[in-house]
C-alpha positions in Angstrom: -18.6 8.6 -22.3 -16.3 5.5 -22.1 -17.5 4.3 -18.7 -20.3 1.7 -18.8 -22.1 0.3 -15.8 -23.3 -3.2 -15.2 -25.7 -3.8 -12.3 -28.6 -5.9 -11.0 -32.2 -4.9 -11.6 -33.8 -7.3 -9.0 -32.9 -8.3 -5.5 -29.3 -9.3 -6.3 -28.0 -12.7 -7.5 -28.8 -11.9 -11.1 -25.5 -13.3 -12.5 -23.4 -10.1 -12.5 -20.1 -12.0 -12.0 -20.5 -14.2 -15.0 -21.4 -11.3 -17.3 -18.7 -9.0 -16.1 -16.2 -11.8 -16.8 -17.8 -12.4 -20.2 -17.7 -8.7 -21.1 -14.2 -8.0 -19.7 -12.4 -8.6 -23.1 -14.2 -5.5 -24.4 -12.8 -3.3 -21.5 -9.5 -2.2 -20.2 -10.6 -1.7 -16.6 -13.1 -3.3 -14.3 -14.1 -1.3 -11.2 -16.3 -2.3 -8.2 -18.2 0.8 -6.9 -20.2 -0.3 -3.8 -21.0 -3.1 -1.4 -18.7 -5.4 0.3 -18.2 -9.1 1.2 -22.0 -9.5 1.4 -21.7 -9.8 -2.4 -21.2 -13.2 -4.0 -20.3 -12.9 -7.7 -20.1 -16.4 -9.3 -18.0 -17.2 -12.4 -17.5 -20.5 -14.1 -15.1 -21.5 -16.8 -13.0 -24.6 -17.5 -15.5 -26.5 -15.4 -14.4 -24.6 -12.3 -16.7 -22.3 -10.3 -15.2 -19.2 -8.6 -17.0 -17.0 -6.2 -15.8 -13.4 -5.7 -16.8 -11.2 -2.8 -14.6 -8.1 -2.9 -12.4 -8.5 -6.0 -13.8 -7.2 -9.3 -14.9 -10.0 -11.7 -12.4 -9.1 -14.4 -9.5 -10.4 -12.2 -9.1 -13.6 -14.3 -8.1 -11.6 -17.4 -4.3 -10.9 -17.1 -4.4 -7.8 -19.3 -7.2 -6.0 -17.3 -6.8 -3.6 -14.4 -9.2 -4.2 -11.6 -10.1 -1.4 -9.1 -11.8 -1.6 -5.7 -13.4 1.9 -5.5 -14.0 4.2 -2.6 -17.7 3.1 -2.3 -16.8 -0.4 -1.3 -16.4 -1.5 2.3 -13.5 -4.0 2.8 -13.0 -6.7 5.4 -9.2 -7.4 5.3 -9.8 -11.0 6.5 -12.1 -11.7 3.6 -9.8 -9.9 1.2 -6.9 -12.2 2.3 -8.9 -15.4 2.0 -10.1 -14.4 -1.5 -6.6 -13.5 -2.7 -5.2 -16.8 -1.4 -7.9 -18.7 -3.3 -7.2 -16.7 -6.5 -3.4 -17.2 -6.6 -3.5 -20.6 -8.4 -5.7 -19.1 -11.1 -4.5 -15.5 -11.5 -0.8 -14.6 -11.3 0.6 -11.1 -10.6 -2.4 -10.1 -8.5 -0.6 -7.1 -7.1 -0.3 -5.7 -10.6 -3.9 -6.5 -11.6 -5.6 -5.0 -8.6 -5.7 -1.5 -7.2 -7.5 -0.4 -4.0 -8.9 3.0 -3.1 -7.4 4.9 -0.2 -11.0 6.0 0.6 -12.6 2.6 0.8 -13.9 2.1 4.4 -12.7 -0.8 6.5 -15.0 -3.4 8.1 -13.5 -3.9 11.6 -13.9 -7.1 13.6 -16.3 -5.3 15.9 -18.4 -4.3 13.0 -19.2 -8.0 12.3 -19.9 -8.5 16.0 -22.2 -5.5 16.1 -24.0 -6.8 13.0 -24.8 -10.1 14.7 -25.8 -8.4 18.0 -28.2 -6.0 16.2 -29.8 -8.8 14.2 -30.3 -11.0 17.2 -31.8 -8.2 19.1 -34.4 -7.6 16.4 -35.9 -11.0 16.9 -38.8 -11.5 14.5 -38.2 -8.1 12.9 -34.7 -9.0 11.6 -34.0 -8.0 8.0 -32.0 -11.0 7.0 -28.5 -9.5 7.3 -25.5 -11.5 5.9 -23.8 -10.7 9.2 -20.7 -9.5 7.4 -20.5 -6.2 9.2 -21.7 -4.2 6.2 -24.4 -2.1 7.9 -22.3 -1.1 10.9 -19.4 -0.2 8.6 -21.5 2.1 6.4 -23.0 3.5 9.6 -19.6 4.5 10.8 -18.8 5.9 7.3 -21.8 8.2 7.3 -21.3 9.0 11.0 -17.8 10.2 10.0 -16.1 7.8 12.4 -15.0 5.0 10.1 -11.4 3.9 9.2 -10.4 3.8 5.6 -7.8 1.8 3.7 -5.5 4.8 3.5 -5.4 4.9 7.3 -3.5 1.6 7.4 -0.4 3.4 6.1 -0.4 5.9 8.9 2.0 5.6 11.8 -0.8 6.0 14.3 -3.1 3.4 12.7 -3.2 1.1 15.8 -4.3 4.1 17.9 -7.1 4.7 15.5 -8.1 1.1 15.5 -8.1 0.8 19.3 -10.2 3.9 19.6 -12.8 2.6 17.1 -12.8 -0.9 18.8 -13.3 0.6 22.2 -16.2 2.7 21.0 -17.9 -0.4 19.5 -17.2 -2.5 22.7 -19.0 0.2 24.7 -22.1 -0.2 22.5 -22.0 -4.0 22.8 -22.3 -3.8 26.5 -25.9 -2.9 25.9 -26.6 -6.3 24.3 -26.6 -9.8 25.6 -24.3 -11.2 23.0 -21.2 -13.3 23.7 -18.1 -13.2 21.5 -14.3 -13.5 21.6 -12.7 -10.6 19.8 -9.4 -12.4 19.4 -11.1 -15.0 17.2 -11.8 -12.2 14.7 -8.6 -10.1 15.0 -6.0 -12.6 13.9 -7.1 -13.1 10.4 -8.1 -9.4 10.2 -4.6 -8.1 10.9 -3.1 -10.7 8.5 -5.4 -9.2 5.9 -4.2 -5.7 6.8 -0.6 -6.7 6.1 -1.6 -8.3 2.8 -3.4 -5.1 1.7 -0.2 -3.2 2.1 1.3 -5.3 -0.7 -1.2 -3.8 -3.2 -1.3 -0.4 -4.8 -3.3 1.8 -2.5 -4.0 5.0 -4.3 -6.6 7.8 -4.8 -8.5 5.8 -7.4 -10.8 8.8 -8.3 -7.8 10.3 -10.0 -6.8 7.0 -11.5 -10.2 6.3 -13.0 -10.7 9.7 -14.4 -7.1 9.8 -15.9 -7.7 6.4 -17.5 -11.1 7.5 -18.9 -9.5 10.7 -20.2 -6.8 8.7 -21.9 -9.4 6.7 -23.8 -9.4 3.5 -21.7 -12.8 1.7 -21.6 -14.0 1.1 -18.0 -16.8 -1.2 -16.8 -18.2 -0.3 -13.4 -19.4 -3.4 -11.6 -22.2 -3.1 -9.1 -23.2 -5.5 -6.3 -26.6 -6.6 -4.9 -29.5 -5.3 -6.9 -31.7 -2.2 -7.4 -34.5 -3.5 -5.2 -32.0 -3.6 -2.4 -30.9 0.0 -2.8 -30.9 1.9 0.5 -33.1 4.7 -1.0 -35.2 3.0 -3.7 -35.4 -0.6 -2.5 -37.9 -2.3 -0.3 -36.7 -0.4 2.8 -35.8 -1.4 5.5 -35.2 -4.8 3.9 -32.3 -3.4 1.9 -28.5 -3.2 1.9 -26.6 -0.2 3.2 -25.4 1.3 -0.1 -26.7 2.8 -3.3 -26.8 -0.2 -5.7 -28.1 1.9 -8.6 -26.3 3.6 -11.4 -25.9 6.8 -9.5 -23.8 4.8 -7.0 -21.2 4.4 -9.6 -20.6 8.1 -9.7 -20.2 8.4 -5.9 -18.5 5.0 -5.5 -15.8 5.8 -8.1 -15.6 9.6 -8.1 -16.8 10.1 -11.7 -19.1 12.6 -13.3 -22.5 11.4 -14.8 -21.2 13.0 -18.1 -18.7 10.1 -18.4 -21.4 7.4 -18.2 -22.2 5.6 -21.5 -24.3 2.4 -21.4 -26.1 1.1 -18.3 -26.4 -2.7 -18.6 -29.2 -4.0 -16.4 -29.2 -7.7 -15.5 -32.3 -9.7 -14.6 -33.2 -13.3 -14.2 -36.0 -14.9 -16.3 -37.7 -15.3 -12.9 -37.1 -13.6 -9.5 -35.3 -14.5 -6.3 -34.4 -12.7 -3.1 -32.6 -13.6 0.1 -33.6 -12.6 3.5 -36.8 -10.9 4.7 -38.9 -8.3 2.9 -41.8 -8.1 0.4 -41.7 -10.4 -2.6 -45.1 -10.1 -4.5 -44.5 -13.0 -7.0 -42.9 -15.5 -4.4 -43.8 -19.1 -5.0 -43.9 -21.2 -1.8 -45.1 -24.3 -3.6 -43.6 -27.1 -5.7 -43.0 -24.7 -8.6 -40.9 -22.5 -6.3 -38.9 -25.5 -5.1 -38.3 -26.6 -8.7 -37.0 -23.1 -9.6 -34.7 -23.2 -6.5 -33.3 -26.6 -7.1 -32.9 -26.4 -10.9 -31.4 -22.9 -10.7 -29.2 -23.8 -7.7 -30.6 -20.9 -5.9 -28.5 -20.9 -2.8 -26.6 -17.8 -1.6 -23.0 -17.7 -2.9 -22.0 -15.8 0.3 -24.3 -17.3 2.9 -25.4 -20.6 1.4 -29.0 -19.7 2.4 -31.8 -21.0 0.1 -33.2 -18.1 -2.0 -36.9 -17.3 -2.2 -38.1 -17.9 -5.7 -41.0 -16.5 -7.8 -42.1 -15.5 -11.3 -40.7 -12.5 -13.1 -42.1 -9.2 -11.8 -42.3 -6.7 -14.7 -43.6 -3.7 -12.8 -40.6 -4.0 -10.4 -38.3 -4.5 -13.4 -39.6 -1.4 -15.2 -39.2 0.6 -12.0 -35.5 -0.4 -11.8 -35.0 0.4 -15.5 -36.4 3.9 -14.8 -34.2 4.5 -11.7 -31.0 3.4 -13.4 -31.5 4.8 -16.9 -30.9 1.3 -18.3 -29.9 1.2 -21.9 -29.6 -2.6 -22.5 -31.1 -5.6 -20.7 -29.2 -8.8 -20.1 -31.4 -11.8 -19.2 -29.9 -14.7 -17.3 -31.1 -18.1 -16.2 -33.3 -18.7 -19.2 -32.1 -22.3 -19.2 -33.6 -22.8 -15.7 -37.1 -22.3 -17.2 -36.5 -24.8 -20.0 -38.8 -27.6 -18.8 -41.8 -25.6 -17.6 -45.0 -26.2 -19.6 -46.4 -22.8 -18.5 -44.5 -19.7 -17.4 -46.1 -16.8 -15.7 -45.1 -13.1 -15.7 -46.5 -10.5 -13.4 -47.7 -7.5 -15.4 -49.5 -5.5 -12.8 -50.6 -5.5 -9.1 -53.9 -5.5 -7.4 -53.8 -3.4 -4.2 -57.0 -2.7 -2.2 -59.0 -3.9 -5.2 -57.4 -1.5 -7.7 -55.1 -2.7 -10.5 -51.9 -0.6 -10.6 -48.5 -0.7 -12.3 -46.5 1.2 -9.7 -44.6 -0.1 -6.7 -46.3 1.2 -3.5 -44.5 3.1 -0.7 -44.0 1.0 2.4 -44.4 -2.7 3.1 -47.8 -2.8 4.7 -49.8 -3.4 1.5 -51.2 -6.7 0.5 -50.1 -7.0 -3.1 -51.8 -9.5 -5.5 -49.8 -10.1 -8.7 -51.7 -10.1 -12.0 -50.2 -12.6 -14.4 -49.8 -13.1 -18.1 -49.2 -16.7 -19.0 -46.7 -18.0 -21.7 -46.2 -21.5 -23.1 -42.8 -22.9 -22.1 -40.1 -23.8 -24.6 -39.5 -27.2 -23.1 -36.1 -27.6 -24.8 -32.5 -27.7 -23.7 -31.1 -24.3 -24.8 -27.6 -24.5 -23.1 -25.9 -25.4 -26.4 -27.4 -22.6 -28.4 -25.2 -19.6 -29.3 -27.3 -17.6 -31.8 -30.5 -15.8 -30.9 -32.4 -16.9 -34.0 -31.8 -20.5 -33.0 -33.7 -20.1 -29.7 -37.1 -21.6 -29.5 -39.9 -19.3 -30.7 -41.6 -19.6 -27.3 -38.5 -18.1 -25.7 -38.0 -15.3 -28.2 -41.6 -14.4 -27.9 -41.2 -14.3 -24.1 -38.1 -12.0 -24.5 -39.9 -9.7 -27.0 -42.9 -9.3 -24.7 -40.4 -8.2 -21.9 -38.8 -5.7 -24.4 -42.2 -4.2 -25.4 -43.3 -3.9 -21.8 -40.1 -2.3 -20.5 -39.1 -0.3 -23.6 -35.5 -1.5 -23.5 -33.9 -4.1 -25.8 -32.6 -7.5 -24.5 -29.2 -7.6 -26.1 -27.7 -10.6 -24.2 -29.2 -13.9 -23.1 -27.4 -16.3 -20.7 -28.2 -19.9 -21.3 -25.9 -21.5 -18.6 -23.4 -20.7 -15.9 -20.2 -21.0 -18.1 -18.8 -17.8 -19.7 -19.3 -19.5 -23.1 -23.0 -20.1 -22.5 -23.9 -16.6 -23.6 -25.7 -15.2 -26.6 -24.6 -11.7 -27.6 -27.7 -10.7 -29.5 -26.4 -7.2 -30.5 -23.4 -8.7 -32.4 -25.5 -10.7 -34.7 -28.3 -13.2 -34.4 
C-alpha cells in the first residue's frame, strides 16, 4: 500500500497545490487523477507564486516523476501555456512529466459548447469555469471523445474534423457567436508540444512503479462537495473528485491505497452557484475573502466565504475514508475575536447532522462559538507553540470528525507548514 491520496474535502480551493509541493520530498511520483484546467493549484516559494492547472504539483522537484493520469481531461492550448511558464523554473520537463494515452482531449469546440450551454441556462447556470470540462467528459462517457493517444495516429485530423463537425451541428441550435479559428491556433500548437512528451499507458507505469517500491502521491482536483455523484448536484464538477476517483483515474486497485490525506480550510469557500449553508454575505464574509485572498486561481472570480461546516466535513471524511486531516488558512482567522463552527443543521424545525438530498431545503446552521487566537501565527513551526485557542479549535474538530489533524498550514509559502505528526 504505497500509494497515498491527497484531495480536498470542501468545495475546492483548499490549498492542495501547496501541500502536494510540501509533501513531494517524501514521494517518488506525483500523479494527477481527475479534473482538468478548471483546477488552479497555487504554490509559493522564494517569494514567487505559481498556479498549475494541468501539471501535477510536484513538478518543481527535479528528482520526482509527474504523471497526468487517464482520468484527467487535457486542453493542449492550456498545456502549452503552462509548460512555457514553467520553463524558467523547472528544467528537463520532458523527463519529469509523463502523459496518459487514455486522457481525453478538450477540443476547441468543447469550450465553445460550454459557453453556449451556460449562456442558455440563464438564471439556472451552475457557474461553470467555461474551460470545456463538462462537454469533454460528456463525450468521454458518450464514447465519442478523442484521447491523447489519438494524436499519434496517422488519421488524427480526420478524427478531429469529425468531432468538430458534430459539435458545430449542435451549436446551430444556440444563438451563440464564435470564431473557431481563434481557438484552434493555440490548440494545434499545444498538440505539437504534447508529442514531445512521453505518452504512455500510465496504468502500467503506475502499477510497475508501485510494485517496485516507489512511493506515489495521487493528487486530486476540486473538492469532495463538487463530486459528480456525492456533491451538491447539479452544482458540481464533471468528475469523481473523491478517493475512489484515484483508482479509476490512474488504473490502480483499492488494495494499493494507503493514507488518504483530506485537506480543509479553517473556514469554507465555494465558487459558482449552489447551496452553501454557512455562507457569510456580510462584513465578516468580506474580511475572510480579502484577508484570505479568496479569488479563483483559474477564473479570478471572488469566492463565496463562510464559517467551517463540520457536518459537511464529516460527510466528506466518510466518503473518502480519510485517514489524516490537513488544515489550511489558519492564519487567515488570526484576528477574529470570535470564530463560529457549524455543528448541525436545522431543517424544517428539526436539528440534524446529515446533509439532505437535493437543494430545495432551507438549511439553518447551528453554531458553536470559539474565542479567536488574535495572534500572528505565520512564523510558528511547532504545534505546541500555537496559541491555546487555536489548538483547542483543532482538537474540537478532531473529536467531532474522529480523524487526527496532522498538518497545519499557517501561510501560503511551502515553509509555512507545521507537520504535527513528525513532532510537536
